[in-house]
C-alpha positions as CSV (number, residue, x, y, z in Angstrom):
1,M,-5.7,-4.0,7.7
2,A,-2.9,-1.7,7.3
3,F,-5.1,1.3,6.3
4,L,-8.0,0.5,8.6
5,E,-5.7,0.5,11.7
6,E,-5.4,4.1,11.5
7,F,-9.0,4.6,12.4
8,S,-10.9,4.2,15.6
9,Q,-12.8,1.0,16.1
10,D,-16.1,2.8,15.5
11,D,-14.8,4.4,12.3
12,R,-13.4,1.0,11.1
13,I,-16.9,-0.8,11.6
14,R,-18.7,2.2,9.9
15,L,-16.3,2.1,6.8
16,V,-16.6,-1.6,6.5
17,T,-20.3,-2.0,6.9
18,L,-21.3,1.2,4.7
19,P,-20.8,-0.9,1.2
20,Y,-23.4,-3.4,2.4
21,R,-25.7,-0.8,4.5
22,V,-25.7,1.6,1.6
23,G,-27.2,-1.2,-0.7
24,L,-29.8,-2.1,1.8
25,W,-30.8,1.5,2.3
26,V,-31.2,2.3,-1.4
27,S,-33.2,-1.1,-1.6
28,T,-35.7,-0.1,1.3
29,S,-36.2,3.3,-0.3
30,D,-38.7,1.8,-2.4
31,S,-41.5,-0.7,-1.5
32,A,-42.6,-1.2,-5.1
33,G,-42.3,-4.7,-6.3
34,G,-43.0,-6.5,-2.9
35,H,-40.9,-9.3,-1.7
36,A,-39.7,-10.3,-5.2
37,A,-37.9,-6.8,-5.6
38,D,-36.6,-6.9,-2.4
39,Q,-35.1,-10.4,-2.8
40,Q,-33.6,-9.5,-6.2
41,E,-32.0,-6.4,-4.7
42,V,-30.4,-8.3,-1.7
43,D,-29.3,-10.9,-4.3
44,A,-27.9,-8.1,-6.4
45,L,-26.2,-6.5,-3.5
46,E,-24.4,-9.7,-2.5
47,V,-23.4,-10.1,-6.3
48,T,-22.1,-6.6,-6.5
49,I,-20.0,-6.8,-3.2
50,T,-18.5,-10.2,-4.4
51,R,-17.7,-8.8,-7.8
52,I,-16.2,-5.7,-6.5
53,A,-14.2,-7.6,-3.9
54,Q,-12.6,-9.7,-6.7
55,G,-11.8,-6.8,-8.9
56,L,-8.9,-4.5,-9.3
57,F,-8.8,-1.2,-7.5
58,E,-7.2,2.2,-8.0
59,S,-7.2,2.7,-4.3
60,A,-5.5,0.1,-1.8
61,F,-7.6,1.5,0.9
62,V,-11.0,0.7,-0.8
63,H,-9.6,-2.8,-1.7
64,E,-8.9,-3.3,2.0
65,V,-12.4,-1.9,3.0
66,I,-14.3,-4.1,0.5
67,A,-12.2,-7.3,1.2
68,E,-13.3,-6.7,5.0
69,T,-16.9,-6.3,4.1
70,F,-16.9,-9.4,1.7
71,L,-14.9,-11.5,4.4
72,N,-17.4,-10.6,7.0
73,K,-20.4,-11.7,5.0
74,S,-21.7,-13.9,7.9
75,Q,-22.2,-10.7,9.7
76,W,-24.3,-8.9,7.1
77,P,-27.7,-9.9,8.7
78,Q,-26.6,-8.1,11.8
79,W,-25.5,-5.1,9.9
80,S,-29.0,-4.5,8.6
81,G,-30.5,-2.7,11.7
82,N,-31.2,1.2,11.8
83,I,-30.9,1.5,8.0
84,A,-32.5,5.0,8.3
85,A,-29.1,6.1,9.8
86,V,-27.2,5.3,6.6
87,P,-26.9,8.9,5.2
88,D,-25.7,10.3,8.4
89,E,-23.2,7.5,8.7
90,C,-21.9,8.3,5.1
91,L,-21.3,11.9,6.0
92,A,-19.4,10.8,9.3
93,A,-17.5,8.3,7.2
94,V,-16.5,11.0,4.7
95,H,-15.4,13.3,7.5
96,S,-13.4,10.5,9.3
97,L,-11.5,10.0,6.1
98,Q,-10.5,13.8,5.7
99,G,-6.9,14.4,6.7
100,K,-6.0,10.7,7.1
101,L,-6.0,9.6,3.4
102,P,-5.1,11.2,0.2
103,Q,-8.1,12.8,-1.8
104,R,-7.9,10.0,-4.4
105,D,-8.7,7.3,-1.8
106,I,-11.6,9.4,-0.4
107,D,-13.1,9.8,-3.8
108,A,-12.6,6.0,-4.5
109,Y,-14.4,5.2,-1.3
110,R,-17.2,7.7,-2.3
111,H,-17.4,6.1,-5.9
112,I,-17.5,2.5,-4.5
113,L,-20.4,3.3,-2.3
114,M,-22.3,5.2,-5.3
115,Q,-21.7,2.2,-7.3
116,V,-23.2,-0.3,-4.9
117,G,-26.2,1.9,-4.6
118,L,-26.7,2.2,-8.2
119,E,-26.2,-1.4,-9.0
120,V,-28.9,-2.4,-6.2
121,A,-31.4,0.3,-7.6
122,R,-30.8,-1.3,-11.1
123,A,-31.6,-4.9,-9.8
124,F,-35.6,-4.9,-10.3
125,R,-37.8,-2.8,-12.7
126,E,-39.7,-0.8,-10.2
127,Y,-40.6,2.2,-12.7
128,D,-43.9,3.4,-11.7
129,K,-46.2,4.7,-14.6
130,G,-48.0,6.5,-11.7
131,A,-44.9,8.6,-10.9
132,P,-45.4,12.4,-11.3
133,I,-45.5,13.5,-14.9
134,G,-42.3,15.4,-14.6
135,V,-40.4,12.4,-13.5
136,R,-41.8,10.4,-16.5
137,L,-41.1,13.2,-18.9
138,L,-37.6,13.5,-17.4
139,R,-36.8,9.9,-17.8
140,G,-38.3,9.7,-21.4
141,F,-36.1,12.8,-22.3
142,S,-33.1,11.0,-20.6
143,M,-33.7,7.8,-22.6
144,M,-34.0,9.9,-25.9
145,I,-30.6,11.7,-25.2
146,D,-28.9,8.4,-24.3
147,R,-30.2,6.9,-27.6
148,L,-29.1,10.1,-29.5
149,F,-25.5,10.2,-28.1
150,G,-25.3,6.3,-28.8
151,I,-26.1,7.1,-32.4
152,I,-23.6,9.9,-32.7
153,H,-20.7,8.0,-30.9
154,G,-21.5,4.7,-32.4
155,E,-22.1,3.3,-29.0
156,K,-24.9,1.4,-27.3
157,F,-26.3,3.2,-24.2
158,V,-28.4,1.0,-22.1
159,S,-31.3,3.5,-21.2
160,D,-33.6,0.7,-20.1
161,D,-31.5,0.9,-16.8
162,I,-33.2,4.2,-16.1
163,L,-36.5,2.4,-15.9
164,N,-35.1,0.0,-13.3
165,I,-34.6,3.1,-10.9
166,S,-37.7,4.1,-9.4
167,Y,-38.5,7.8,-8.2
168,E,-37.8,6.8,-4.5
169,E,-34.6,5.1,-5.5
170,D,-33.5,8.1,-7.6
171,I,-34.2,10.4,-4.7
172,A,-32.2,8.0,-2.2
173,L,-29.2,8.0,-4.8
174,N,-29.3,11.6,-5.0
175,K,-29.2,12.1,-1.2
176,L,-26.5,9.6,-1.0
177,A,-24.5,11.7,-3.5
178,Q,-25.1,14.8,-1.6
179,V,-23.9,13.2,1.8
180,L,-20.9,11.7,0.1
181,R,-19.9,15.1,-1.2
182,G,-20.3,16.2,2.4
183,D,-23.4,18.3,1.5
184,V,-25.7,18.5,4.8
185,E,-28.8,19.9,2.9
186,D,-31.8,17.6,2.3
187,G,-31.0,15.4,-0.6
188,T,-34.7,15.5,-1.8
189,K,-34.4,19.0,-3.1
190,A,-32.4,18.3,-6.2
191,V,-34.0,15.1,-7.9
192,G,-32.5,14.1,-11.0
193,V,-31.5,11.1,-12.9
194,I,-28.2,9.7,-12.1
195,V,-26.3,8.2,-14.9
196,N,-23.3,5.9,-14.5
197,S,-20.0,7.5,-15.7
């Protein structure tokens, strides 16, 4: 725990539990799909953290955090309390990193949290045909743009992923992106489609 030793006990716990808690928070943002969706998203969260933990990282700090998250898998059920506090915890985590780590490590940590949230949101098709017409039009337009770019660049864009992210999950992902940037405004003001870059 070379990097994590630089932080207080509370900060270490927050930094290590957030990859799991962010996934749960995104999952609980939408109740559509019932138990089947919830279980599929929890399974996707486990698979995502496992896959990330086994991968290569640009940041040794993020590697250490994800390794600790993965190694403490037996504690995950205990980490699921007070999920509504996750946005505030993300903001606190980002602030605790400032001045202690290079910006690339901070950005890598933010990226990992967004990646976990996005993977969980994509796990179960919850797209609601009853969503507001503006949302349905925006998603349809986004899919057309994806397909057009795919044709132009000779690449395949998986626009069906957009349908797996519900309106509520989209709001949650946007709020997550805002707090990870350090914005303190309400994340529900700027609702848009998040695409994987």
